[in-house]
C-alpha positions in Angstrom: 4.6 -43.2 1.6 1.2 -41.7 2.7 1.0 -44.3 5.4 3.5 -42.5 7.6 3.5 -39.0 9.0 6.9 -38.3 7.5 5.8 -39.2 4.1 2.9 -36.8 4.2 5.2 -34.0 5.4 7.6 -34.8 2.6 5.0 -34.7 -0.1 3.6 -31.5 1.4 7.0 -29.9 1.5 7.8 -30.7 -2.1 4.4 -29.3 -3.1 5.0 -26.1 -1.1 8.4 -25.5 -2.7 7.1 -26.2 -6.1 4.3 -23.7 -5.7 6.7 -21.1 -4.2 9.0 -21.6 -7.2 6.1 -21.1 -9.6 4.8 -18.0 -7.8 8.1 -16.3 -7.2 10.2 -17.3 -10.2 8.1 -18.4 -13.1 5.3 -16.0 -12.9 7.5 -12.8 -12.4 9.7 -13.9 -15.3 6.7 -14.3 -17.5 5.4 -10.8 -16.4 8.7 -9.1 -17.1 9.2 -10.7 -20.5 6.0 -9.0 -21.8 6.3 -6.4 -24.5 5.3 -3.2 -22.7 5.4 0.5 -23.2 8.1 2.1 -21.0 7.5 4.8 -18.5 9.2 8.0 -19.8 10.3 11.4 -18.5 11.6 10.2 -15.2 13.7 13.4 -14.9 11.3 15.7 -16.8 13.5 15.9 -19.9 12.2 17.1 -23.2 13.1 16.4 -26.8 12.4 18.9 -29.6 10.7 17.8 -32.8 13.1 16.5 -35.5 13.3 18.8 -38.5 12.3 17.0 -41.7 15.5 18.1 -43.4 17.6 16.3 -40.8 17.5 13.1 -42.6 21.1 12.2 -41.6 20.0 12.1 -37.9 17.0 9.9 -38.7 19.1 7.6 -40.8 21.7 7.2 -38.1 19.1 6.6 -35.4 17.5 3.9 -37.7 20.9 2.2 -38.0 21.4 2.3 -34.2 17.9 0.9 -33.5 18.5 -1.8 -36.1 21.7 -2.8 -34.5 20.3 -2.7 -30.9 16.6 -3.4 -31.1 16.3 -4.5 -27.5 17.6 -1.1 -26.3 14.7 0.8 -27.9 11.0 1.0 -27.5 8.3 3.0 -29.2 6.0 5.3 -27.3 3.5 7.6 -29.0 5.7 8.0 -32.1 8.9 8.5 -30.2 12.0 6.2 -30.0 13.0 5.7 -26.5 16.1 4.1 -25.0 16.4 3.3 -21.3 19.9 2.7 -19.8 19.8 -0.5 -17.8 22.5 -2.8 -19.1 25.8 -2.7 -21.1 24.0 -2.6 -24.4 21.9 0.3 -23.4 24.9 2.2 -22.1 26.6 1.7 -25.5 23.5 3.2 -27.1 23.6 6.1 -24.6 27.2 6.9 -25.7 26.2 6.8 -29.4 23.2 9.1 -28.6 25.4 11.5 -26.7 27.5 11.9 -29.8 24.4 12.5 -31.9 23.2 15.1 -29.4 26.5 17.0 -29.8 26.0 16.9 -33.6 22.3 17.7 -33.5 21.7 19.7 -30.2 18.4 21.2 -31.3 16.8 17.9 -32.4 17.8 15.4 -29.7 17.5 15.5 -25.9 19.3 13.0 -23.8 18.5 12.7 -20.1 20.6 11.2 -17.4 20.3 7.4 -17.1 20.3 7.1 -20.9 16.7 8.0 -21.3 16.1 9.4 -24.8 13.2 10.6 -26.7 13.2 11.8 -30.4 10.5 13.9 -31.9 8.6 14.1 -28.6 7.3 17.1 -26.8 6.9 17.1 -22.9 6.0 13.5 -22.0 4.3 13.5 -18.7 1.9 16.4 -18.9 0.0 15.3 -15.9 2.7 15.8 -13.3 3.6 19.1 -14.9 0.1 20.3 -14.5 0.0 19.0 -10.9 3.2 20.9 -10.1 1.9 24.1 -11.6 -1.3 23.7 -9.6 0.7 23.2 -6.5 2.4 26.5 -7.1 -0.9 28.3 -7.6 -2.4 26.7 -4.5 0.5 27.6 -2.2 2.2 30.5 -3.9 4.2 31.8 -0.8 5.4 28.4 0.4 6.2 27.3 -3.2 8.2 30.5 -3.9 10.1 30.1 -0.7 11.1 26.5 -1.1 11.2 25.9 -4.9 11.1 29.3 -6.5 9.5 29.0 -10.0 7.9 26.1 -11.8 10.4 24.4 -14.1 11.6 21.0 -15.2 14.5 21.3 -12.8 12.5 22.2 -9.7 9.9 19.5 -10.5 12.6 16.9 -10.7 14.0 18.2 -7.4 10.6 17.9 -5.7 10.1 14.4 -7.1 13.5 13.2 -5.8 13.1 14.8 -2.4 9.5 13.6 -2.2 10.6 10.0 -2.7 13.3 10.4 -0.1 10.8 11.7 2.4 8.4 8.8 1.5 11.1 6.3 2.2 12.5 8.1 5.3 9.1 8.4 7.0 8.4 4.7 6.4 5.4 5.2 4.1 6.3 2.1 2.2 5.8 0.0 5.3 2.0 0.5 5.3 1.4 1.3 1.6 2.3 -1.0 -1.2 3.2 0.1 -4.8 2.3 -3.1 -6.6 -1.0 -4.1 -8.1 -1.1 -7.9 -8.0 -2.8 -10.1 -10.7 -5.0 -11.7 -8.0 -8.3 -11.0 -6.1 -9.5 -8.6 -8.8 -7.1 -6.0 -7.6 -7.3 -4.2 -10.9 -11.0 -3.5 -10.3 -10.0 -1.6 -7.1 -6.6 -0.1 -7.9 -6.2 0.0 -11.7 -4.2 -2.1 -14.1 -1.9 -4.8 -12.9 1.6 -3.6 -12.2 4.0 -4.1 -15.2 7.7 -4.1 -15.3 8.1 -0.8 -17.1 6.6 1.1 -14.2 9.7 0.3 -12.2 12.1 1.2 -15.0 12.8 4.7 -13.9 14.9 6.7 -11.5 12.1 7.2 -9.0 11.6 3.4 -8.6 15.1 2.4 -7.9 15.0 0.5 -5.7 11.4 -0.5 -6.0 9.0 0.2 -3.2 6.7 -2.8 -3.3 6.1 -2.4 0.4 5.6 -5.0 3.1 1.8 -5.0 3.7 -1.3 -2.9 3.2 -2.3 -1.2 6.4 -3.3 1.7 4.0 -4.3 1.5 0.4 -2.0 0.7 -2.5 -0.5 4.0 -3.9 0.6 2.8 -7.3 -2.3 4.8 -8.9 -2.5 7.7 -6.4 -1.8 10.5 -8.8 -4.9 12.6 -9.5 -7.1 10.7 -7.1 -7.2 13.6 -4.7 -6.4 17.3 -4.8 -3.4 19.0 -3.1 -5.6 20.2 -0.3 -6.8 16.7 0.5 -3.2 15.5 0.7 -2.1 18.4 2.8 -4.9 17.9 5.3 -4.4 14.1 5.3 -0.7 14.4 6.0 -1.3 17.0 8.7 -4.0 15.0 10.5 -5.2 11.8 8.7 -8.4 11.4 10.8 -9.7 14.6 9.4 -10.1 13.1 5.9 -10.3 9.4 6.9 -12.0 8.9 10.3 -10.5 6.1 12.3 -7.3 6.0 10.2 -4.4 4.4 12.1 -2.0 6.6 10.0 0.1 8.9 12.2 0.1 12.7 11.6 3.0 14.5 10.1 2.9 18.1 11.4 6.6 18.6 10.7 5.7 18.8 7.0 4.0 22.1 7.7 4.6 25.4 9.3 1.7 25.2 11.8 -1.2 24.3 9.6 -2.2 22.4 6.4 -2.3 25.8 4.6 1.5 26.2 5.0 3.4 23.1 3.7 7.1 23.3 3.9 9.7 22.1 1.4 9.3 18.4 2.5 5.5 18.6 2.5 5.4 20.1 -1.0 7.8 17.5 -2.3 5.9 14.6 -0.8 2.6 15.8 -2.3 4.4 16.2 -5.7 5.7 12.6 -5.4 2.2 11.2 -4.5 0.7 13.0 -7.4 3.3 11.5 -9.7 2.4 7.9 -8.9 0.5 6.5 -11.9 0.4 9.9 -13.7 2.0 8.4 -16.8 -0.8 5.9 -17.4 -3.3 6.5 -20.2 -6.2 5.9 -17.8 -5.1 8.7 -15.4 -6.9 9.6 -13.2 -9.6 7.0 -13.7 -7.7 3.8 -13.1 -10.4 1.4 -12.1 -13.1 -0.2 -14.2 -16.5 1.4 -13.6 -19.8 -0.1 -14.4 -22.0 1.9 -16.7 -24.6 4.0 -14.9 -28.0 2.8 -16.0 -31.1 4.9 -16.0 -29.3 8.1 -15.0 -29.4 7.0 -11.4 -26.4 7.0 -9.1 
């Protein structure tokens, strides 16, 4: 077979398709089957602590979890259900009933995300949103009013829409690959739970990396840096091919409009749920006190 050109191409073609199947089917399936901790609070919902006397609620939740173990995960002492399939939707219906019966102990968010005995989950994005209000008080008051769970959720949704609409995903990926030591540059390898939330449907893996990956962007830079970078990228990154976005501002980086504030909020959200926030990469220990 190797004596003819056709035979060589045949063997090469079979090998190529075998490798493609392994890389695009087997490996992703193995990654998504891992036991991982889910990303919570996609809509800034809260759950109040369960009263010790409410043993009935705890018992019924235990029964529901035992009947549908795949619909639940544990995160920092909280039981969490994420509505993705028929089984989870059934769990959501049961939890809605429990919420009506125990309104002060159970919080059920849209999309069947539930947390029991859990206080505000994503503190990092809350702090970032509060800081955004302090940094741009006039613009923030005009476009979002006061800081709240609802306004933060509005900003995150709008920010994602702006990110998609302006084509940011075309030059920036949101996927840390398990190759080329990417975790040393960008942080931990992407896991399936990162895309199991409202702000990642559909996923924004991107098409290429003209700019850096943004999966771990939250907390890397301050709001001022993002504002200036969006207004004129070369001011923060000389030689950057990124276009400027002056329509996100009212004349200067000091005056972001609603879309500008929303996009900054969304960028600060990326990776904010990770334990290693905002130090995602692995750093070598500094020896001898020298930098």
